[in-house]
Every structure is written in structure tokens, then in C-alpha cells.
Steps between C-alpha positions, in 0.01 A plus 500: 500500500667292768500120488616297802598136450548265792749226415515174696808448720606866471468728802440811286244565231568637153354846436475610139386839370344441157310692236271201427130514578362292789318280247824434308680404822214272608503334157877440522461351849218269390706385201797434729291297742391283207858380460737763354720748686372843608670765290443870563676812373553782746471873426874521419483224240654222711343156477424299810441126460370288789447124471130424545573218747649749749226767494341535843272796428471804273361832622395739225493867606282776367587719204452816708818699549600593852496866587840641587575819688326722747155628426206632685288226644 
């Protein structure tokens, strides 16, 4: 699932591919907005930590995998 984080004063957004569920990501974001930092682990095991005071927005994608390749439409 893809998570996009908009950070204040940065021209680009952070895009993280994670194995977490949308509910787990939403819970982590709500906990971060209550005062701690947002900490997520991506699908490769790397940890991303964003200070809660700099979070502009968080977009949580769907769990559906994109189809790749050529198929009949």
C-alpha cells in the first residue's frame, strides 16, 4: 500500500510503500498528531520518522495491487 506524506516547507512529498494496513497507518498518524513523531516502516524494512509538527497531510492509498502488463481489456 502506498502512503504519501506532505511535509511543510518541502517542495516534494514523501512516498512510502508499506505492508501495513490502512487502519494501522491511520492509527500511527493519529498518534503522531497527538504529539509524538510519525514512524512508519516501508516494505523493505526501512524506518521513516517524520516530526509531527511538520506533517502537512497524509494520503493513505488502497491495498489493491496495480495490474502490470498487457492484457485484454
